[in-house]
C-alpha positions, -999 to 999 in steps of 0.1 A, spaced: 728 261 893 725 298 902 710 324 878 738 330 853 767 306 864 772 288 832 790 294 799 786 274 768 815 273 744 808 262 710 808 272 670 782 295 657 765 265 645 737 244 656 751 207 652 764 193 684 755 223 707 720 230 699 706 203 720 721 219 751 710 253 739 673 237 738 673 222 770 685 256 786 659 274 769 631 251 778 641 254 813 645 292 809 679 290 823 701 320 816 736 314 805 766 327 782 762 314 748 795 318 735 800 312 697 829 316 677 837 308 642 865 282 629 890 313 627 887 319 664 889 281 673 928 284 678 922 310 706 897 288 724 910 253 718 938 255 745 914 266 772 892 237 766 898 207 788 902 181 759 907 204 735 873 201 718 840 218 721 809 218 730 821 225 766 800 238 796 818 258 821 806 263 856 811 291 880 840 274 898 856 269 867 848 231 861 846 221 828 824 193 812 829 183 775 810 162 752 776 174 739 754 142 754 770 143 787 761 179 789 729 176 777 721 150 806 737 169 830 717 202 823 685 183 817 690 165 852 697 200 867 666 214 852 640 187 855 639 173 820 655 141 827 624 124 842 610 121 875 628 89 887 655 66 876 630 44 855 620 74 836 652 88 831 662 53 816 629 56 792 643 88 782 677 75 775 663 46 753 644 72 730 676 95 728 698 63 719 672 53 694 676 86 677 712 87 681 713 53 661 695 70 631 716 101 631 748 83 633 737 62 602 726 92 584 760 113 590 781 83 587 768 66 557 750 95 539 757 129 549 797 127 549 800 100 521 822 112 493 816 91 466 786 101 448 774 65 434 777 52 469 762 83 485 731 82 462 728 42 469 730 48 506 706 76 506 681 57 489 685 28 513 683 53 543 649 69 530 633 34 522 646 11 548 664 27 577 640 57 584 610 33 578 623 14 606 633 41 627 598 59 628 584 28 637 609 21 666 602 54 679 568 49 677 569 17 697 586 35 723 560 62 726 533 41 728 550 20 756 565 52 776 542 81 768 512 94 787 507 124 764 506 123 730 527 152 725 557 136 744 578 107 741 581 98 780 556 105 806 529 135 805 555 164 801 584 177 779 618 159 784 652 165 768 643 133 746 617 153 728 642 179 724 666 157 708 641 141 685 631 175 675 663 187 668 675 157 647 646 155 626 647 195 618 682 188 611 676 156 587 646 178 571 671 205 562 697 179 550 674 158 529 640 177 522 625 143 507 627 127 546 594 146 551 573 123 529 584 93 550 578 106 585 539 114 578 521 127 608 545 110 634 562 139 647 536 167 642 521 168 678 556 169 692 567 199 669 536 215 675 540 212 715 576 225 712 566 258 689 536 264 713 562 266 743 563 301 748 602 297 761 611 275 732 594 294 707 612 327 718 646 310 715 637 295 680 628 328 667 658 347 679 683 322 675 711 327 648 708 315 615 733 289 607 739 263 577 744 234 602 
């Protein structure tokens, strides 16, 4: 990938686009961050390979859809996907574990319309699901990490960025999550905030609701 040969198309939201932006920021990769609002989507939609976004477009016009496919590609291209296949698999295991909890939260709690059911699911999520999840991530970190700031090996990977972004989104959606996390993610969050490239991006990114 050359110096500015990438275009990332996504709404002016964090949501499914932010992990990709974080990976690019950590790698100090220049790219065109093409953001649009829902009213402009009809203009962009026909130009997207599957009529959905995010989409990463390369210089030759190749389009890659699907947020996690884009994240993996960019992470591999920038050295944030592990030093070999085994490390890449460990990183994937952390990512997939985090994806499980994200899908549970958004599927059963966040988008639940029935208020009574939503309250029940939230209580279960906070007191059972999340507790187990923190425990599972701890097991993976203990097995795979050689540096207490990171989940795999001894340096930043896209798994760290995915967990960071997911936890931040959870905290924003339900602040009471904070009490359930303890200090489990403090070292990771500190490491990301002390990374100059990531701090510069986090300080300058647009403020959005999601």
